[in-house]
Each structure stands twice: as structure tokens, then as C-alpha cells.
C-alpha positions in Angstrom: -11.0 2.1 -29.7 -13.2 -0.2 -32.2 -10.4 -2.8 -31.7 -11.3 -2.7 -27.9 -15.1 -3.2 -28.5 -14.3 -6.2 -30.6 -12.0 -7.7 -28.1 -14.3 -7.1 -25.4 -17.1 -8.7 -27.4 -15.0 -11.8 -27.8 -14.6 -11.9 -23.8 -18.5 -11.3 -23.5 -19.1 -15.2 -23.9 -17.6 -15.9 -20.8 -19.8 -13.2 -19.1 -23.1 -13.2 -21.0 -25.0 -14.5 -18.0 -26.1 -11.7 -16.0 -27.1 -11.7 -12.3 -30.7 -11.6 -12.5 -31.9 -14.1 -15.0 -34.9 -12.1 -15.9 -35.9 -11.9 -12.3 -37.3 -8.3 -11.4 -37.3 -9.0 -7.6 -33.8 -10.1 -7.7 -32.7 -7.0 -9.6 -34.7 -5.1 -7.0 -33.0 -6.5 -4.0 -29.6 -6.0 -5.6 -30.0 -2.3 -5.9 -32.7 -1.1 -3.5 -30.2 0.1 -0.9 -27.8 2.0 -2.9 -29.4 5.3 -2.3 -29.2 6.1 -6.1 -31.5 8.6 -7.6 -33.7 6.4 -9.9 -35.6 9.2 -11.4 -33.4 9.6 -14.5 -34.4 6.7 -16.9 -30.8 5.4 -17.2 -30.1 5.3 -13.6 -31.5 1.7 -13.0 -29.8 0.1 -15.8 -26.4 1.8 -14.8 -26.9 0.3 -11.4 -27.6 -3.0 -12.7 -24.5 -2.9 -14.7 -22.4 -1.9 -11.5 -23.8 -5.1 -9.8 -22.9 -7.0 -13.0 -19.3 -5.7 -12.8 -19.0 -6.2 -9.1 -19.5 -9.9 -9.7 -16.6 -10.1 -12.3 -14.1 -7.2 -10.5 -13.6 -8.0 -6.8 -13.9 -5.1 -4.6 -10.5 -5.7 -3.0 -8.8 -5.3 -6.4 -10.9 -2.9 -8.4 -12.9 0.1 -7.9 -16.2 0.3 -9.9 -17.5 3.8 -10.5 -19.5 5.8 -12.9 -21.6 8.9 -13.8 -18.2 10.7 -14.2 -18.7 14.1 -16.1 -15.6 15.4 -18.1 -14.9 18.8 -19.5 -12.0 20.4 -21.4 -11.8 23.6 -19.6 -15.3 24.7 -19.8 -18.6 23.3 -20.0 -19.3 19.3 -19.7 -18.3 17.6 -22.9 -19.5 14.1 -21.9 -20.2 11.6 -19.2 -18.7 8.1 -18.5 -21.4 5.5 -17.3 -18.9 2.9 -15.9 -15.3 2.7 -15.0 -13.5 0.0 -13.6 -10.2 1.1 -11.8 -7.3 -1.3 -10.8 -6.8 -0.3 -6.9 -3.2 -1.3 -7.5 -2.0 0.9 -10.2 -5.1 3.6 -10.1 -5.3 3.0 -13.8 -8.8 2.3 -15.6 -9.0 -1.2 -17.1 -12.4 -1.0 -18.4 -14.7 1.6 -19.6 -18.5 1.3 -20.6 -21.5 2.9 -21.8 -25.0 1.7 -20.7 -28.1 2.5 -22.8 -31.4 1.2 -22.1 -33.4 2.7 -25.0 -36.2 1.3 -27.2 -34.1 2.1 -30.3 -31.2 -0.2 -30.1 -29.6 1.1 -33.4 -29.8 4.7 -31.9 -28.6 3.6 -28.5 -25.5 1.7 -29.8 -24.7 4.7 -32.1 -25.0 7.0 -29.2 -22.7 4.9 -27.0 -19.9 4.5 -29.5 -20.2 8.1 -30.3 -19.7 9.1 -26.6 -16.6 6.6 -26.3 -15.1 7.9 -29.5 -15.8 11.6 -28.3 -14.0 10.8 -24.8 -11.0 9.2 -26.4 -10.6 11.8 -29.1 -10.6 14.7 -26.1 -8.3 12.4 -24.2 -5.7 12.2 -27.0 -6.1 15.8 -28.2 -5.9 17.5 -25.0 -5.3 15.6 -21.9 -3.8 18.5 -19.9 -7.3 20.3 -20.1 -9.5 17.4 -19.3 -11.2 18.0 -15.9 -13.3 15.2 -14.2 -16.3 15.6 -11.8 -17.4 12.5 -10.0 -20.6 12.2 -8.0 -19.0 9.6 -5.7 -16.2 12.3 -4.8 -13.3 10.4 -6.5 -10.7 12.5 -8.2 -9.9 11.4 -11.6 -7.0 12.5 -13.9 -6.5 12.0 -17.9 -3.3 9.9 -16.7 -5.7 7.2 -15.3 -7.2 6.5 -18.8 -4.7 4.7 -21.0 -5.8 5.4 -24.9 -6.0 1.4 -25.2 -8.4 1.0 -22.3 -11.0 -1.7 -23.3 -14.5 -0.4 -24.0 -17.8 -2.0 -23.9 -21.6 -1.4 -24.6 -24.6 -2.9 -22.7 -28.4 -2.7 -23.1 -31.5 -4.5 -22.1 -32.4 -8.0 -23.2 -32.0 -8.1 -27.1 -29.1 -5.6 -27.2 -26.4 -8.1 -28.1 -28.2 -9.3 -31.4 -28.1 -5.4 -32.3 -24.5 -5.1 -31.9 -24.0 -4.3 -28.1 -21.3 -6.2 -26.2 -23.4 -7.3 -23.3 -27.3 -7.3 -22.5 -29.0 -7.6 -19.3 -31.4 -10.5 -18.7 -34.3 -7.8 -18.1 -36.3 -6.4 -21.1 -36.6 -2.7 -21.5 -40.3 -2.9 -20.1 -39.0 -4.7 -17.1 -36.2 -2.1 -16.4 -39.0 0.4 -16.4 -41.0 -1.7 -14.2 -38.0 -2.1 -11.9 -37.5 1.7 -11.8 -41.1 2.3 -10.6 -40.6 -0.3 -8.0 -37.4 1.5 -6.7 -38.9 5.0 -6.8 -42.0 3.8 -4.9 -39.9 2.2 -2.3 -37.9 5.5 -1.9 -40.9 7.6 -1.8 -42.6 5.2 0.9 -39.3 5.4 3.0 -38.5 1.7 2.5 -35.4 2.3 0.8 -32.7 4.7 1.2 -33.3 8.2 -1.0 -30.6 9.9 -2.8 -28.2 12.0 -1.0 -27.4 14.4 -3.9 
């Protein structure tokens, strides 16, 4: 898995320029109509990441999803932030963790730990794995090859701390964006979450 992080890191040079170029208003426009619950702190960054991925993985060939909880027969063991699925094969081709934290080192450690835990569970007991998705998509362990490339993404400054990618927005700007989105939803100017 760490090999995958390294390989994705090499490819990141090709995709290092993200959609918003530090423009909060452009970021706002790109995600305001998603109907996402932006109350959790990480939701804004996860939506920004889906926008970034959609620019690289065309919707006619790939499905971009996330917020997928998994368990091994009981309580939730973990959650996958972003998943890219090949529509032809149904296989996951990319798996990512999004962390918009003040402490980059702690965030990166947590992201890597989450990815390692997922693959450990996938390798140890794939038949027991159950997935719950907020978008209603059904997943199975067979869709996740053990060599699926993985990556990490965070706010501006994250790459220098070891992340694969970073947004062009600072952590402070992602917080400002979150407040703009929550106000827009509260005022009825943007779709509110359905779940």
C-alpha cells in the first residue's frame, strides 16, 4: 500500500493544480448545489475533492463516491472518504483520504492509518466486510483490489508535509467556505441535505 502512495505521489505532479486556484467564490459555486451536509468539518474538503476528481475521471467512465462506512460483521470499523470506480469493470481504481486539519503531521498519520486498517481488514477477512454508503450504492470487498492505488489530500501546505495532493485553499479558507455554505443552506438559497 505504501508503494501505491509513492506511485500516486509521482503522478501528482500532473494534477497538482486544483480547480479553484485559491478562489473561495469559485469553490463555493462548484459545491453549493450538492445538497451535502456541511455541518461536519471535513465535509467541505471531501466535496472539493470530489470536484477535483471529476475533472480527472470523466463521469461516463468513472463513478466518484465517498463517505462509505465499512464493518466486519458488527460495528463500523472505518470510513472511506473518496472512491473512484471504473464503470466498465465495477472495480475501484483509486482510494483516497481527505484530511483538513491544522496539524498536518497528525492528519497524515491518521489518513495513512485509516488506509492501512482498510486494507488489513480487506486482506484478513473480505467475506465478512459489509459496506454502507450514503449514496445508496452497494459495494462488495471484491470491488477493492489489494493493489488499489491510494492517496491523501489536505489544505494548502499539505504536500510539503507528505500528502499526495493539496487544495489551493488554506485551512482558514476552507472554514470560511464552510460558513458560506451553511449560511446559504440556512437561508434556503442552496439545497439542504436530504439525509
